[in-house]
N, C-alpha and C positions, 0 to 999 in steps of 0.2 A: 742607611734607611732602606727597609725592605719594601720593594714595589710589588704589589699584587693586583690582580684583576679586580678583586673585591674592593680594595681600598680606593682605587681610582673610580670605579663605577658608583660606589656609595656616594662619593662627593658629587658626582654628576647628577644623580637622582635627587639629592637634597636641594641643590641649587641648579636648576636646569635651564634657566633662561638668561641669556645675555641682555643687558639693558643699555640705556643711553649713558653717556659719559661726558665729563668736563672737557672743554677744549684744551689740548695740551699747550702749555706755555712755551714760547719760543724766545730766542735771543736775537736782538738786532742792536749793534753798537753797544752803548752803555745802558741799554734798557731791556727789561723783559717785555714781551709783547703777547697780549691775549688776542688771538685771531678773531675776526668777526664771524658771527654765525653764518652769514651769507657770503659767498665767494665774491659777490659784487661790492660788498662793503669793506671798509678799511679797518684793520686791527687797531687796538689802542694799547698804550703803555699800561703795564700791570705793576702795581705797587704791593709789596709784601706787607700784610698787616697780620702779625702772627705771634705765636708763642713757641718756646721750646718745650717738647713733650716727651717725658720719660718717667712715668709713674714707677716708683720703686728705685729710681736712680740706676746708675750704671752697674752697681753691685747687685742689683736685682736680676740681672740677665744670667740665665743658666740654660745653655743649649740642651742639656740632658732632660730638662723639664718638658720639652716639646711644646713650649709656649713662649710668647714674648708680648710686648705691649700692643701688638696689632693682631692678636690671635683670639681674643674673646669678644664676641659680637655684643654681648650685653654691656661690657665695659666701654666698648667703642660707641654704642648708642648713648650711654650715659654721658660720656665726655664730648661727643659730637654736639649734643644739645647744649652743654655748658659752653663749648667753644663758639657755637652759633650765637648764643646769648651775649657772649663777650664781644663778638663782632669781628672775628678773625677769618682770614681766607687761606692761611698757610700754617702748617706746623712743621717742626723739625724733629726727626727721630734719630737718636744717637746710636742705638744698637737694635738690630733686628736679627732674627734667626732665619737664614735662607731656606731651611728645611721645613718650616711651618707654613701652613696655608693661611694666607692673609686676605682671601677674596671677600669675606664678609666685612671685615673692618675697612678695607680700602673702598669697598662699595658704599658703605655707610658714609664715610668721609666724602666720597665723590658725590653722593646724593645731597649731602649737606653743603656742597660748594667749597670744600676744603682741599687744598693742594698739600703735598707732602714732599719735604726734602729729607733725604736719608743719608746718614753717614754709613760708609761701606765697611768700617772697621769695628772691632770690639776690643774690650780691655783684656781679653784672654790672650795667652801666649801664642805667637805666630799668626795673630789675626789683625795686626797693624804694623805700620812701618816704625821700627824702633829708632827713636831719635838718637840714642846712644850708640847704635850700630846699624845704620841704614843699609850698608852694603850687604851684610849677611841676611838681614830680615827681608830684603827685597828679593824674594824667591818664588818658586812656583807654587808652593803651598799657600803662601800669603795671597798671591793673585787668584788662586782657586777660590779662596774665601770671598774675595772682591767680586769676581765674575759670577760666582754662584748667587750672590745677593742681587746682582744686576739681573741675572736670569729670572730670579723670583719676582722682581718688581717691574721689569721692563714692559709688561703687558698692561699696566695701569696708566691710563692717560692723565690721571691726577698726580702722578709723580712729576714734580717740577724739576727736580735735579738730584744729583748725588754729590756729596762731599767726599773728596778723595782723602782728606786728612783734616784733623782738628788740632790746631796749636802744636803741630809736630816741630815747628821751628819756634822756639820760645826763649832762647838765650844765645850767647856768643858761641858756645860749643856746638849747639845744633845748627846754628847759622853757617858754621864752617863746613858741615858735612851733608846736611839733609837736602838742600834745595834741588840739586840735579835728580836725586832719587824721587823727590816729590813730583817734579815735573814729569818724570818717567811714568809714575803711577797714573797721573792725569792722562798722558798719552795712551797708555795701555787701556785704560777704561774707555776712552773715546773711540779707539780703534776697535775694541771689542763690541761696543754698542753699534758702531757703523756696520759691522759684519754680522751681528746676531740679533738686532732689534729692528722693529718695523718703523721706528721713527728716531729722529735725533733727540737724545735726552741730555741736557746740559750737565757738565761736570765742573765743579769748582773746588775752592779751598777755603777753609775757615781759619782765620789768623788770630793769634794772640795780639792784643793791642799793646805791644811793647814800643814805647816811644822811640827807642833806638832802631828797632827793626822795621817799624811801620812802613816807611816809604820804600826802602830797599826791597822788601818782600813783595809789596804790591807791584813795583816796577818789574820785578823778575817774573811774576806769574801772569801779568797782563800783556806782555810784549810778544811780538811775533805774530805769525799767521798759520803756524803749523799745528798739528794735533796736540802738542804738549802745552799749548797755551790754555790757561784756565778760561772757562766760559763765563764764570762769575766769581766774585770775591766777597767773602763774608768777613766781617770784623767783629770780634768779641770785645766790646768796649763798655766799661763801667765808669767812664769819666764823669758823667753828669749824675749826681746824687740828688734826687728830689728832696726838697725842703732845705737844701744846702746850697746848691749851685744854680746858676743861670747861664745864658749863652756866653757871657764874658769870662766867667770863672771856671767853666766846665772843660774848656779846651776844645769845644765843638768848632770854634772859629778856625783853629789850627787844623782840625780834621778836614774842614771844608776846603781850606786852601791847599792842603797836601794832596787830596784826592781829586781835585778839579781836573777836568780833561781826561777822565778815565776812558779807556778803550772798551771796557767790559762792565757789566752791571755790578754795582756795589750795594751791599745792605748790611745791617747790623745782624750778625748771626747769633749774637747774645748781647743783651743790654738790659739795664734796670738795676742800678746800684741799690743795695738794701741797708745802707747805714741807718736810715730812718724808716721805721715801720709804724703804721702802714705806709707804704710808698704812695706818693701822690702822682707820680709819673708825669711830672712837668716836662721831662725830656721828650715825651711823645709828641704832644701837640705844639710845644714851644720850641722844640729842637729838631728832632729827626725829620718830621713831616712839615716843617716850616723852613727853618734856616738851611737845612741840609737837603731839601727836597730836589734841588736842581742837580745834586751830585749822587745822592743815595736813593735807592729804590725800596725804601722801607726797612723793616726789621722784625726781629723775633724777640719778644720779652722773655727773659729767663726768670721763672719757668712755671709750668702749669701747676704741678702738685708740690706741696710743701714737703721737702726732704730734710736731711740733717743740716743743710746749709741755710735754711730759712729764707728761701726765695719764692715760695709758693703763692699762687693765687687762690688755691683751694686746698683743703685737707681731705684725705680719703681715710675713712675709719676702717676698722678691722672687718666690718661687714660689707665693705665696698661702697658705702654711701658717701656722697660728696657734700662738703660744707664750703660754701663760698666765703672768702675772707673779705675784709675791707679793701685789701689790695685789688681784689677782683672788681669791686664797685668802682674804684678810682680809675682803673685801667679801662673799664667799660665806658666811663664818662670821657676819658681822654680820646679813645677811639671814636666815640660818637661826635666829638668836636672837630674831627678832621674834615677839611674841605679841600680835597686834592683836585688839581686841575686835570681836565681831560686832554691828553696828548695823543695825537694821531701817530700812527706808525710812520707816515711819510715825513713827520717833523723830526724824527730821530736821526741824528747825524752819526755816520759810521766813521770811526777814526782807526787808523792803523799806527801802532807804535812799534818802531824797530827795536830789536834787542841790542843793547849796548852794555856789555859787561863792564867796560871802563867807567861809564857813567854811574852804574849801580855801585861800583867800588868807591866812587867819590862820595856817595851818600853814606856808605858803611864799608870801610876797608876790610872788615872782618867777614862780610857776607860772601858766600860762595856763589858767584854769578856765572858759573860754568854752564854753557848751553850744549856741551857735548855730553849727551845723556847715555846712561848704560843701556845696552841692548835688553830687550824684554826676554825673560826666561819662560815665556808662555806662548810661543808661536802656535803650538798644537791647539791650545784652547781658543785662539783666534779663529782657527779653521773649523773646529768641531764643537765649540761651546764648552761650558764648564762641566757638563754632565748632569746638571741639576734639572730634573724633570718637573720641578715644582713651579711651573709657569702660572702667573696670576692672571686673572681676568675679572672684569667688572660684571657683577650679577645684579638682578633686580632686588630691591630692598622692599620687603613687604611689612616688616615690623619697624615702627618708628619710635618706639618708647622702650627704655631699659627697665629691667626689674628692680634696679637699685633706686634708692631715694636720693633726692637732691634738695639741699636746704640753702636758703639765701643767707646773707651775712647776719641777719637778725635771728636766725635759727628757725625760721618758718619754712615748712616743706613746700616745695614748688609742685603745684598740681599740674597734671597733663603736660609733663615735660617731654614733648614729642619734637623730633627734628622737623624742620621745614624743608621740603624738597622743592627747589626752585627750577621749574622746567625750562625757563629761559636760559639757564646756565648749561643745558645739556644738549649733546649732539650724539650721533652714532646710534640711533635706535635700530631695532631689528629690521625695520623696513629700509634702512639706508643701504643703497647699492654701492656707495663709495666710502666705506668705513675705513678710515686711515689706520685705525688701531685694531686690525683684524685679530680675532681670537679663534682658537680651534673650536669646531662645532661641538655642541654639548648634547647632541642626540645620544640616547643610550646605546643604540646599535653601533654607531661609530666609535664611541668611547670603549665599548666592550671589545671591539676589534683592535683598537689601539692598545688596550690593556693586555690582550692576548699576545699581540706582537711584542710588547715590551717584555712580558714574562718570558716569551720564547727566546728573545735575544739574550737577556740576562742569564737565563738558565743555561743556554748552549755555550756561553762563554765563561761560566763560573769557574771552570777549572783553570782557565788562563789567569784570571784574577787571583785565584788561590795560590798558583805557583809563583806569582810575582811577589808574594808576601816576604819571601826570603831576602829580597834586595831592598835595602833601606839606606837613605841618606837624609838630607833636609826634609824631603818628602818621600814617602815610601813608594816602591815600585807598584805595590798593590793599589795604593791610592790613585796613582796616575793611570794604571790600567783600568780600574773601575770607572774613573772619570771618562776615559775615552770610550769604554764599552757602553756606558749609559748614553754618551753623546751619539754613538752609533744607533742606539735604540730610538733616540729622538728622530733620527732620519727614517727609521722604519715606520714610526708613528706618522710622520709627515706623509709618507707614501700611502698609508692606509687611509688617512683623512683626505 
């Protein structure tokens, strides 16, 4: 990506004011905690009420297009309204482009009171841990992708957390080889965040709900107290099919007993069986948020837009207009029926579970419960950052209505489809002198100086990066050199500001 003074300054002049932001979610014991607005008050348990969000599906991601699902403000205004109407507080993003600016969309979601959980991987080669060859795919190029995405999103307080992996362990073969590498990725992400972000951002894992692997994998990722332990654990479960199952036939009772006593927060990172359409979502108010409420912290219905696998709550036509489906209406009713108890932070019990490889082996003899993890191949990035200058920040939202049309399930257009900004959800205004989520100043003069400094550093070191192109391995010398040079530029900018 070419960095120029003009491109940086243009972005500053277009969105020149920082605004207030959602309270960052924290983790205590087996619960997510939303801190109180006032320091004298006590935080409360936060339950995820959400959907998985990836319009266009994974195949729609193309880094060369210079866009992703969080890069179009009008699309985000459209969907933020629909999500608010649905009653969600969290969405999951499966793939994002770390080089694209996400300030508008993340600010819109922030204003709408919506948190985001992001997967750090993509389906492209060398941008995920390969379950068939975790050893060679766990390399510096892969971690550059991971850390670059963290750098792009770490400045947004409505980022609830990052998924280090999604169903990477999904059969006997992957269970034999992947676990230590997956814990290593979690460790690397948490240590990178600790050294390069202004706050702690939780890192977790999204697991395939394989009956054989279920308990062993959870035990492996939740145990210990070092940085390789997952901060939260998501389960992709389609056991309860609405219109067919109930508590006794769905297997939710077994899930409840299996995960009781968790040391970390649990939630359904995907759920919502679609055998019967439209889905009635009995598993929402009769299962997850009732029978499982003492063990799970909510979940994410799969999925927002209707793709080739027919799980959608809405359809999006070729003009970008949204049509709500009956599934949307039914989920909206299920969410409206929820009556969740208020749990204070002081009521949450912190448990520590010791790692016991032999105990995990007794659950599943095939599972690789090795806690001797591979060393990170990314020490330099710990110290200097990923080199990604695309740091995000929350900006003021002046436009609250999308240009696209939205239709209800009867085909009637929704008039005045504007997002509601709830000020009581927001902190960190411009007047705040104790802003926990500090962003760089957006005054034009400082940004111009920063842009000049960046251009100067990159220009003066271009020959070094060019000469490095001749050396190549899993990741080219040119790539590494450029990453470190850009990281050096970040240091110069910090000095200017």
